[in-house]
C-alpha positions as CSV (number, residue, x, y, z in Angstrom):
1,M,9.5,15.5,13.2
2,E,10.6,14.3,9.8
3,L,9.5,17.5,8.0
4,W,11.5,19.6,10.4
5,E,14.6,17.5,9.8
6,Q,14.3,17.9,6.1
7,I,13.9,21.7,6.4
8,N,16.6,22.1,9.0
9,N,19.2,20.1,7.1
10,N,18.7,21.8,3.7
11,T,21.1,24.7,3.6
12,E,20.3,25.4,-0.1
13,L,16.7,25.9,0.8
14,H,17.7,28.3,3.7
15,T,19.9,30.3,1.3
16,M,17.3,30.5,-1.4
17,L,14.5,31.6,0.9
18,M,16.7,34.1,2.6
19,R,17.7,35.7,-0.7
20,E,14.3,35.5,-2.5
21,C,11.8,35.9,0.4
22,D,13.6,37.5,3.4
23,I,13.0,34.4,5.4
24,C,15.6,33.7,8.1
25,F,15.8,30.4,9.9
26,Y,16.3,29.9,13.6
27,K,19.1,27.6,14.7
28,Q,16.6,25.4,16.5
29,L,12.9,25.2,17.1
30,Q,11.7,27.7,19.6
31,E,8.6,29.1,21.3
32,I,6.4,31.4,19.2
33,Q,7.3,35.0,19.9
34,F,3.6,36.0,20.1
35,M,2.9,33.6,23.0
36,E,3.6,36.3,25.5
37,N,0.4,38.2,24.3
38,N,-1.9,35.5,25.7
39,E,-3.0,34.2,22.3
40,N,-4.8,30.9,22.1
41,Y,-3.9,28.5,19.3
42,S,-5.8,25.4,18.4
43,M,-2.6,23.4,17.7
44,Q,0.7,23.1,19.4
45,A,3.4,24.9,17.3
46,K,7.1,25.7,17.4
47,A,8.7,28.5,15.4
48,F,11.5,27.7,12.9
49,A,11.9,30.9,10.9
50,H,10.8,34.5,10.7
51,D,10.4,37.0,7.9
52,A,11.5,40.6,7.5
53,S,8.2,42.0,8.7
54,G,8.3,40.1,12.0
55,G,6.0,37.2,11.1
56,E,6.9,33.6,12.1
57,F,6.8,30.3,10.3
58,V,5.8,27.5,12.6
59,L,5.8,23.7,12.5
60,L,2.4,22.5,13.7
61,E,1.8,19.3,15.7
62,D,0.5,17.5,12.6
63,E,3.8,18.5,10.8
64,S,2.1,21.0,8.6
65,I,3.6,24.5,8.3
66,G,1.8,27.6,9.4
67,F,2.5,31.4,9.4
68,I,1.7,33.9,12.1
69,S,2.0,37.5,10.9
70,S,3.2,40.3,13.1
71,E,-0.4,41.7,12.7
72,G,-1.9,38.6,14.2
73,E,-3.1,36.9,11.1
74,V,-2.6,33.1,10.8
75,G,-2.6,30.7,8.0
């Protein structure tokens, strides 16, 4: 998980995204909070951050980054 290590170790990036975009990083990768609603995802993913509206940023199995909104939209 090279991308995750780069994101996780960059405190300047964390600070900038928190100030400018209201994105807060989790201390470690965790299960997606929406998994308890019986959603089906086509790729494995772990959440690494959330935004002020309740959406989550996820690291996908192919090391790309996705977003799951609190309204259920994904991208």
